[in-house]
All heavy atoms as an XYZ file, in Angstrom:
645
protein
N      15.437     -4.924      8.712
C      15.538     -4.920      7.260
C      14.276     -4.406      6.588
O      14.048     -4.680      5.425
C      15.879     -6.319      6.740
C      17.307     -6.706      6.962
S      17.686     -8.367      6.394
C      17.875     -8.097      4.650
N      13.389     -3.739      7.258
C      12.231     -3.040      6.703
C      11.524     -3.779      5.571
O      11.736     -3.519      4.403
C      12.632     -1.647      6.230
C      11.409     -0.797      5.979
O      10.319     -1.137      6.406
N      11.617      0.301      5.293
N      10.665     -4.755      5.941
C       9.898     -5.479      4.946
C      10.614     -6.679      4.368
O      10.041     -7.438      3.621
N      11.880     -6.855      4.688
C      12.653     -7.949      4.153
C      13.138     -8.815      5.302
O      13.353     -8.335      6.389
C      13.873     -7.431      3.411
C      13.567     -6.493      2.287
S      15.065     -5.873      1.559
C      15.328     -4.401      2.508
N      13.315    -10.097      5.030
C      13.880    -10.993      6.018
C      14.858    -11.916      5.335
O      14.656    -12.300      4.192
C      12.781    -11.846      6.672
C      11.972    -11.108      7.688
C      11.114    -12.065      8.500
O      11.488    -13.242      8.650
O      10.082    -11.612      8.994
N      15.907    -12.283      6.055
C      16.798    -13.324      5.583
C      15.984    -14.612      5.525
O      15.182    -14.884      6.404
C      17.964    -13.442      6.558
O      18.762    -14.526      6.197
N      16.151    -15.405      4.486
C      15.268    -16.541      4.295
C      15.865    -17.833      4.829
O      16.947    -18.242      4.446
C      14.935    -16.675      2.813
C      13.499    -16.968      2.566
C      12.521    -16.089      2.965
C      13.115    -18.133      1.948
C      11.181    -16.354      2.739
C      11.778    -18.408      1.708
C      10.816    -17.518      2.105
N      15.122    -18.466      5.713
C      15.454    -19.774      6.266
C      14.151    -20.548      6.370
O      13.079    -20.016      6.064
C      16.089    -19.623      7.644
O      15.137    -19.123      8.569
N      14.228    -21.784      6.828
C      13.002    -22.574      6.986
C      12.045    -21.899      7.959
O      10.841    -21.815      7.702
C      13.351    -23.990      7.457
C      12.195    -24.971      7.524
C      11.518    -25.128      6.166
C      12.683    -26.313      8.013
N      12.569    -21.369      9.062
C      11.708    -20.702     10.050
C      11.054    -19.450      9.491
O       9.865    -19.215      9.692
C      12.487    -20.364     11.318
C      12.751    -21.584     12.156
O      12.059    -22.582     12.060
N      13.788    -21.513     12.980
N      11.813    -18.615      8.788
C      11.201    -17.403      8.240
C      10.238    -17.747      7.105
O       9.216    -17.094      6.940
C      12.254    -16.389      7.796
O      13.072    -16.907      6.788
N      10.547    -18.788      6.345
C       9.635    -19.214      5.280
C       8.289    -19.618      5.868
O       7.243    -19.269      5.325
C      10.249    -20.366      4.496
N       8.304    -20.326      6.980
C       7.060    -20.744      7.634
C       6.210    -19.540      8.034
O       4.986    -19.588      7.964
C       7.359    -21.597      8.864
C       7.837    -22.979      8.524
C       8.164    -23.755      9.788
C       8.720    -25.125      9.462
N       9.084    -25.874     10.674
N       6.855    -18.446      8.423
C       6.103    -17.268      8.850
C       5.412    -16.564      7.679
O       4.508    -15.758      7.891
C       7.012    -16.289      9.599
O       7.895    -15.644      8.712
N       5.822    -16.867      6.446
C       5.220    -16.241      5.267
C       4.125    -17.093      4.623
O       3.479    -16.647      3.671
C       6.296    -15.943      4.213
C       7.159    -14.766      4.553
C       8.463    -14.946      4.987
C       6.680    -13.478      4.436
C       9.267    -13.868      5.290
C       7.475    -12.381      4.742
C       8.775    -12.586      5.179
N       3.904    -18.317      5.128
C       2.872    -19.180      4.556
C       1.510    -18.485      4.674
O       1.159    -17.948      5.713
C       2.839    -20.551      5.269
C       4.145    -21.304      5.050
C       1.646    -21.394      4.797
C       4.432    -21.668      3.622
N       0.776    -18.462      3.564
C      -0.535    -17.822      3.538
C      -0.478    -16.334      3.227
O      -1.504    -15.667      3.228
N       0.710    -15.814      2.943
C       0.862    -14.376      2.672
C       1.374    -14.156      1.253
O       1.971    -15.038      0.646
C       1.813    -13.756      3.684
C       1.262    -13.872      5.096
C       2.166    -13.256      6.098
C       1.524    -13.443      7.485
N       2.423    -13.134      8.545
N       1.166    -12.949      0.747
C       1.676    -12.567     -0.569
C       3.019    -11.880     -0.413
O       3.167    -10.976      0.415
C       0.681    -11.661     -1.283
C      -0.525    -12.431     -1.745
O      -1.284    -12.949     -0.940
N      -0.680    -12.535     -3.050
N       3.982    -12.299     -1.238
C       5.344    -11.790     -1.144
C       5.953    -11.652     -2.534
O       5.447    -12.207     -3.512
C       6.243    -12.730     -0.301
C       5.755    -12.848      1.124
C       6.356    -14.098     -0.936
N       7.045    -10.910     -2.601
C       7.977    -10.963     -3.715
C       9.137    -11.821     -3.233
O       9.680    -11.578     -2.151
C       8.512     -9.585     -4.089
C       7.474     -8.714     -4.752
O       6.495     -9.192     -5.313
N       7.683     -7.416     -4.695
N       9.513    -12.850     -3.998
C      10.643    -13.696     -3.638
C      11.881    -13.219     -4.377
O      11.921    -13.219     -5.612
C      10.355    -15.163     -4.009
C       9.275    -15.865     -3.217
C       9.035    -17.263     -3.787
C       9.645    -15.947     -1.747
N      12.881    -12.791     -3.637
C      14.140    -12.328     -4.204
C      15.109    -13.506     -4.180
O      15.432    -14.031     -3.111
C      14.697    -11.152     -3.398
C      13.815     -9.946     -3.485
N      14.088     -8.905     -4.345
C      12.658     -9.636     -2.850
C      13.135     -7.994     -4.219
N      12.259     -8.408     -3.325
N      15.552    -13.916     -5.365
C      16.408    -15.082     -5.474
C      17.876    -14.714     -5.403
O      18.253    -13.566     -5.648
C      16.109    -15.828     -6.781
C      14.642    -16.188     -7.008
C      14.485    -16.999     -8.295
C      14.066    -16.948     -5.821
N      18.695    -15.692     -5.068
C      20.135    -15.457     -4.906
C      20.810    -15.069     -6.212
O      21.855    -14.434     -6.197
C      20.797    -16.690     -4.299
C      20.398    -16.888     -2.848
C      21.061    -18.092     -2.239
C      20.633    -18.218     -0.777
N      21.170    -19.431     -0.161
N      20.206    -15.413     -7.349
C      20.804    -15.044     -8.635
C      20.445    -13.616     -9.055
O      20.824    -13.162    -10.126
C      20.415    -16.040     -9.723
C      18.934    -15.992    -10.097
O      18.180    -15.170     -9.536
O      18.527    -16.805    -10.954
N      19.689    -12.901     -8.198
C      19.345    -11.512     -8.478
C      17.962    -11.320     -9.081
O      17.482    -10.197     -9.186
N      17.314    -12.394     -9.502
C      15.980    -12.263    -10.077
C      14.921    -12.199     -8.975
O      15.197    -12.503     -7.822
C      15.692    -13.421    -11.041
O      15.778    -14.654    -10.365
N      13.724    -11.776     -9.352
C      12.626    -11.624     -8.402
C      11.386    -12.307     -8.968
O      11.032    -12.108    -10.128
C      12.306    -10.134     -8.133
C      11.170     -9.991     -7.134
C      13.546     -9.400     -7.644
N      10.745    -13.112     -8.151
C       9.449    -13.687     -8.498
C       8.425    -12.790     -7.813
O       8.358    -12.734     -6.589
C       9.328    -15.144     -8.035
C      10.444    -15.991     -8.652
C       7.961    -15.702     -8.412
C      10.503    -17.412     -8.129
N       7.642    -12.074     -8.615
C       6.806    -10.985     -8.130
C       5.405    -11.459     -7.766
O       4.783    -12.220     -8.504
C       6.729     -9.871     -9.201
C       5.832     -8.738     -8.753
C       8.118     -9.350     -9.507
N       4.924    -10.982     -6.623
C       3.545    -11.125     -6.167
C       3.035    -12.562     -6.220
O       2.176    -12.907     -7.028
C       2.624    -10.208     -6.967
C       1.296    -10.025     -6.269
O       1.089    -10.475     -5.141
N       0.378     -9.363     -6.942
N       3.584    -13.385     -5.339
C       3.127    -14.774     -5.230
C       2.574    -15.023     -3.834
O       2.925    -14.345     -2.874
C       4.262    -15.774     -5.541
C       4.706    -15.646     -6.980
C       5.433    -15.615     -4.603
N       1.688    -16.013     -3.739
C       1.076    -16.414     -2.478
C       1.761    -17.701     -2.030
O       1.683    -18.718     -2.730
C      -0.422    -16.644     -2.698
C      -1.179    -16.969     -1.457
N      -1.581    -16.006     -0.581
C      -1.596    -18.146     -0.949
C      -2.233    -16.583      0.424
N      -2.246    -17.884      0.220
N       2.484    -17.660     -0.892
C       3.162    -18.861     -0.406
C       2.126    -19.799      0.195
O       1.350    -19.407      1.061
C       4.217    -18.505      0.643
C       5.412    -17.698      0.147
C       6.476    -17.623      1.224
C       5.998    -18.283     -1.113
N       2.111    -21.042     -0.273
C       1.075    -21.978      0.137
C       1.583    -23.117      1.005
O       0.821    -23.649      1.812
C       0.358    -22.572     -1.089
O       1.329    -23.192     -1.935
C      -0.391    -21.498     -1.849
N       2.846    -23.522      0.860
C       3.314    -24.694      1.589
C       4.836    -24.788      1.554
O       5.480    -24.182      0.703
C       2.712    -25.960      0.945
C       2.706    -27.152      1.853
O       3.112    -27.072      3.012
N       2.245    -28.279      1.338
N       5.369    -25.571      2.478
C       6.784    -25.950      2.459
C       6.796    -27.466      2.541
O       6.101    -28.050      3.371
C       7.555    -25.370      3.654
C       7.494    -23.850      3.630
C       8.997    -25.847      3.637
C       8.055    -23.203      4.866
N       7.541    -28.086      1.669
C       7.606    -29.546      1.702
C       9.028    -30.026      1.484
O       9.861    -29.293      0.955
C       6.649    -30.165      0.684
C       6.878    -29.708     -0.719
C       5.925    -30.345     -1.702
N       4.565    -29.983     -1.377
C       3.522    -30.741     -1.656
N       3.665    -31.887     -2.252
N       2.307    -30.353     -1.353
N       9.268    -31.246      1.897
C      10.583    -31.855      1.700
C      10.788    -32.130      0.224
O       9.859    -32.502     -0.491
C      10.695    -33.176      2.472
C      10.753    -33.003      3.963
C      12.128    -32.597      4.363
C      12.236    -32.595      5.882
N      13.450    -32.033      6.351
N      12.016    -31.982     -0.226
C      12.383    -32.321     -1.584
C      12.211    -33.830     -1.772
O      12.519    -34.608     -0.882
C      13.838    -31.911     -1.820
C      14.240    -31.982     -3.267
O      13.646    -32.693     -4.064
N      15.266    -31.241     -3.603
N      11.715    -34.254     -2.906
C      11.501    -35.678     -3.183
C      12.793    -36.488     -3.115
O      12.769    -37.690     -2.905
C      10.862    -35.867     -4.564
C       9.447    -35.330     -4.619
O       8.820    -35.204     -3.545
O       8.969    -35.030     -5.729
N      13.928    -35.837     -3.301
C      15.217    -36.520     -3.291
C      15.852    -36.533     -1.902
O      16.996    -36.932     -1.740
C      16.154    -35.889     -4.317
C      15.587    -35.916     -5.706
C      15.140    -34.758     -6.299
C      15.459    -37.112     -6.401
C      14.587    -34.775     -7.570
C      14.909    -37.139     -7.672
C      14.473    -35.975     -8.263
N      15.116    -36.071     -0.891
C      15.562    -36.194      0.488
C      16.341    -35.027      1.057
O      16.384    -34.849      2.259
N      16.984    -34.224      0.226
C      17.768    -33.099      0.743
C      17.061    -31.787      0.490
O      16.589    -31.525     -0.613
C      19.147    -33.051      0.063
C      20.182    -33.861      0.747
C      21.551    -33.447      0.255
C      22.596    -33.897      1.242
N      23.915    -33.496      0.852
N      16.999    -30.963      1.511
C      16.443    -29.630      1.352
C      14.932    -29.574      1.375
O      14.253    -30.581      1.473
N      14.438    -28.356      1.282
C      13.002    -28.101      1.292
C      12.620    -27.309      0.058
O      13.442    -26.613     -0.539
C      12.617    -27.300      2.535
O      12.880    -28.038      3.692
N      11.366    -27.413     -0.313
C      10.819    -26.677     -1.448
C       9.753    -25.722     -0.960
O       8.942    -26.064     -0.100
C      10.195    -27.640     -2.458
C      11.131    -28.646     -3.102
C      10.334    -29.670     -3.906
C      12.135    -27.955     -3.994
N       9.754    -24.520     -1.508
C       8.714    -23.531     -1.241
C       7.667    -23.702     -2.336
O       8.008    -23.711     -3.518
C       9.279    -22.091     -1.336
C      10.411    -21.881     -0.370
C       8.182    -21.069     -1.157
C       9.989    -21.642      1.017
N       6.426    -23.840     -1.949
C       5.337    -23.948     -2.919
C       4.578    -22.630     -2.930
O       4.240    -22.098     -1.879
C       4.417    -25.094     -2.519
C       3.378    -25.437     -3.547
C       2.624    -26.693     -3.168
O       3.181    -27.797     -3.318
O       1.478    -26.558     -2.698
N       4.322    -22.106     -4.130
C       3.626    -20.830     -4.239
C       2.706    -20.832     -5.447
O       2.848    -21.642     -6.356
C       4.620    -19.668     -4.338
C       5.491    -19.690     -5.570
C       5.067    -19.078     -6.742
C       6.732    -20.312     -5.564
C       5.857    -19.096     -7.884
C       7.535    -20.330     -6.684
C       7.087    -19.723     -7.848
O       7.863    -19.752     -8.975
N       1.746    -19.917     -5.424
C       0.877    -19.699     -6.583
C       0.995    -18.230     -6.983
O       0.977    -17.346     -6.126
C      -0.601    -20.022     -6.287
O      -1.024    -19.274     -5.162
C      -0.801    -21.492     -6.011
N       1.132    -17.973     -8.279
C       1.142    -16.582     -8.745
C      -0.189    -15.905     -8.444
O      -1.219    -16.573     -8.338
C       1.365    -16.705    -10.255
C       1.979    -18.061    -10.432
C       1.390    -18.917     -9.351
N      -0.182    -14.590     -8.324
C      -1.386    -13.817     -8.011
C      -2.505    -14.139     -8.994
O      -2.292    -14.154    -10.204
C      -1.038    -12.327     -8.049
C      -2.178    -11.424     -7.656
C      -2.708    -11.466     -6.373
C      -2.728    -10.536     -8.567
C      -3.753    -10.635     -6.002
C      -3.766     -9.695     -8.206
C      -4.271     -9.760     -6.917
O      -5.307     -8.945     -6.559
N      -3.696    -14.422     -8.474
C      -4.899    -14.742     -9.255
C      -4.695    -15.954    -10.165
O      -5.219    -16.004    -11.268
C      -5.366    -13.534    -10.056
C      -5.890    -12.415     -9.193
C      -6.561    -11.353    -10.011
C      -7.127    -10.289     -9.087
N      -7.840     -9.251     -9.805
N      -3.930    -16.937     -9.708
C      -3.694    -18.156    -10.457
C      -3.874    -19.325     -9.495
O      -3.633    -19.184     -8.303
C      -2.273    -18.143    -11.029
C      -2.057    -19.203    -12.077
O      -2.722    -20.222    -12.107
N      -1.091    -18.956    -12.950
N      -4.295    -20.465     -9.981
C      -4.530    -21.606     -9.095
C      -3.433    -22.655     -9.169
O      -3.333    -23.512     -8.310
C      -5.863    -22.259     -9.425
C      -7.013    -21.344     -9.069
C      -8.318    -22.013     -9.299
N      -9.387    -21.065     -8.994
C     -10.637    -21.299     -9.220
N     -11.012    -22.439     -9.752
N     -11.544    -20.402     -8.918
N      -2.620    -22.633    -10.216
C      -1.586    -23.643    -10.394
C      -0.361    -23.305     -9.543
O       0.206    -22.219     -9.650
C      -1.193    -23.736    -11.864
C      -0.244    -24.865    -12.128
C       0.032    -25.019    -13.594
C       0.993    -26.172    -13.775
N       1.354    -26.379    -15.160
N       0.037    -24.248     -8.699
C       1.175    -23.989     -7.820
C       2.491    -24.373     -8.491
O       2.535    -25.205     -9.395
C       1.019    -24.733     -6.495
O       1.049    -26.123     -6.712
N       3.547    -23.736     -8.031
C       4.906    -23.961     -8.510
C       5.795    -24.141     -7.292
O       5.481    -23.652     -6.212
C       5.381    -22.743     -9.333
O       4.450    -22.513    -10.384
C       6.740    -22.954     -9.927
N       6.915    -24.830     -7.467
C       7.851    -25.034     -6.358
C       9.235    -24.557     -6.738
O       9.635    -24.640     -7.897
C       7.922    -26.518     -5.999
C       6.634    -27.060     -5.479
C       6.787    -28.515     -5.098
N       5.459    -29.070     -4.890
C       5.063    -30.232     -5.361
N       5.882    -30.983     -6.050
N       3.850    -30.653     -5.126
N       9.951    -24.070     -5.729
C      11.330    -23.632     -5.907
C      12.116    -24.067     -4.665
O      11.580    -24.025     -3.552
C      11.407    -22.101     -6.124
C      12.818    -21.685     -6.486
C      10.889    -21.344     -4.922
C      12.915    -20.242     -6.960
N      13.363    -24.482     -4.833
C      14.149    -24.867     -3.657
C      14.349    -23.687     -2.703
O      14.637    -22.562     -3.138
C      15.493    -25.315     -4.242
C      15.189    -25.689     -5.659
C      14.082    -24.756     -6.086
N      14.175    -23.941     -1.434
C      14.349    -22.912     -0.408
C      15.736    -22.292     -0.488
O      15.898    -21.088     -0.325
C      14.114    -23.526      0.979
C      14.335    -22.630      2.183
C      13.281    -21.539      2.220
C      14.299    -23.430      3.460
N      16.747    -23.087     -0.793
C      18.128    -22.583     -0.832
C      18.358    -21.551     -1.936
O      19.333    -20.815     -1.914
C      19.115    -23.745     -0.970
C      19.080    -24.411     -2.321
C      20.154    -25.494     -2.443
N      20.100    -26.108     -3.741
C      19.335    -27.152     -4.056
N      18.577    -27.705     -3.144
N      19.337    -27.636     -5.275
N      17.453    -21.475     -2.925
C      17.591    -20.500     -4.006
C      17.056    -19.120     -3.640
O      17.274    -18.159     -4.368
C      16.862    -20.978     -5.262
C      17.527    -22.178     -5.904
O      18.543    -22.673     -5.435
N      16.935    -22.669     -6.967
N      16.323    -19.028     -2.527
C      15.691    -17.766     -2.129
C      16.607    -17.003     -1.176
O      17.046    -17.544     -0.164
C      14.323    -18.024     -1.459
C      13.661    -16.716     -1.059
C      13.418    -18.823     -2.386
N      16.906    -15.757     -1.508
C      17.742    -14.913     -0.652
C      16.906    -14.276      0.450
O      17.294    -14.274      1.607
C      18.433    -13.835     -1.481
N      15.749    -13.722      0.089
C      14.853    -13.096      1.057
C      13.481    -12.899      0.446
O      13.309    -13.026     -0.757
C      15.420    -11.789      1.599
C      15.818    -10.751      0.590
C      16.982    -10.709     -0.109
C      15.081     -9.602      0.175
N      17.000     -9.616     -0.941
C      15.855     -8.913     -0.775
C      13.851     -9.084      0.525
C      15.424     -7.744     -1.378
C      13.424     -7.916     -0.079
C      14.214     -7.261     -1.012
N      12.516    -12.616      1.306
C      11.138    -12.386      0.863
C      10.689    -11.012      1.327
O      11.028    -10.572      2.422
C      10.218    -13.455      1.433
N       9.934    -10.353      0.473
C       9.393     -9.021      0.763
C       7.879     -9.155      0.891
O       7.200     -9.521     -0.065
C       9.764     -8.090     -0.386
C       9.200     -6.715     -0.291
C       9.558     -5.888     -1.511
O      10.079     -6.431     -2.508
O       9.291     -4.679     -1.452
N       7.367     -8.885      2.070
C       5.939     -8.975      2.329
C       5.201     -7.879      1.564
O       5.622     -6.726      1.558
C       5.668     -8.846      3.828
C       4.247     -9.075      4.306
C       3.788    -10.496      3.969
C       4.170     -8.854      5.804
N       4.099     -8.241      0.906
C       3.305     -7.287      0.137
C       2.034     -6.929      0.879
O       1.452     -7.761      1.558
C       2.915     -7.885     -1.221
C       4.071     -8.242     -2.148
C       3.523     -8.889     -3.408
C       4.887     -7.010     -2.486
N       1.606     -5.700      0.713
C       0.333     -5.250      1.261
C      -0.631     -5.093      0.095
O      -0.595     -4.109     -0.633
C       0.510     -3.928      2.006
C      -0.766     -3.488      2.697
O      -1.847     -3.974      2.392
N      -0.619     -2.570      3.617
N      -1.492     -6.109     -0.100
C      -2.407     -6.099     -1.238
C      -3.447     -4.988     -1.134
O      -3.992     -4.551     -2.146
C      -3.088     -7.449     -1.398
C      -2.152     -8.589     -1.815
C      -2.949     -9.871     -1.974
C      -1.427     -8.258     -3.082
N      -3.736     -4.504      0.058
C      -4.684     -3.400      0.203
C      -4.169     -2.150     -0.499
O      -4.935     -1.419     -1.124
C      -4.946     -3.098      1.676
C      -5.720     -4.221      2.339
O      -6.497     -4.915      1.698
N      -5.493     -4.414      3.618
N      -2.882     -1.892     -0.408
C      -2.310     -0.735     -1.104
C      -2.376     -0.917     -2.617
O      -2.621      0.025     -3.350
C      -0.857     -0.512     -0.679
C      -0.662     -0.062      0.758
C       0.829      0.025      1.086
C      -1.326      1.269      1.014
N      -2.163     -2.145     -3.099
C      -2.231     -2.405     -4.530
C      -3.644     -2.222     -5.046
O      -3.850     -1.712     -6.152
C      -1.743     -3.821     -4.834
C      -0.274     -3.989     -4.672
S       0.171     -5.655     -5.114
C       1.849     -5.661     -4.579
N      -4.644     -2.647     -4.284
C      -6.034     -2.499     -4.707
C      -6.441     -1.044     -4.787
O      -7.224     -0.658     -5.641
C      -6.969     -3.264     -3.768
C      -6.813     -4.759     -3.908
O      -6.405     -5.235     -4.959
N      -7.126     -5.499     -2.860
N      -5.896     -0.206     -3.927
C      -6.198      1.231     -3.954
C      -5.598      1.885     -5.192
O      -6.185      2.794     -5.770
C      -5.677      1.908     -2.707
C      -6.385      1.557     -1.394
C      -5.669      2.209     -0.222
C      -7.836      1.992     -1.428
N      -4.409      1.421     -5.590
C      -3.715      2.014     -6.721
C      -4.352      1.603     -8.050
O      -4.248      2.323     -9.038
C      -2.250      1.614     -6.713
N      -4.965      0.421     -8.089
C      -5.495     -0.096     -9.364
C      -6.901      0.141     -9.481
O      -7.749      0.523    -10.017
C-alpha cells in the first residue's frame, strides 16, 4: 500500500514515535501528528491513540477504531521544501 497501512493495534504500535497523517473512516484527515502512546479506553472497551500536533506539546486522543489508516511522513523532505 505504498506508505499506507491498514490500522490495527499492532500497526498502531509500529507508528509510535513517528510523524503521520491519520486518515479517519469518515474521510477526514488529521495532518502531521506525532503518535506518542496507545492506551486503554477509560470505559474498558477499545484503545485510544494519543498524538501531538506538529510543534505542539498538548496531546489529544482518538479511538483506534475511528482510524482507517496512517500515512508515514518524512519530515526531512518537508524541511527541505520549507
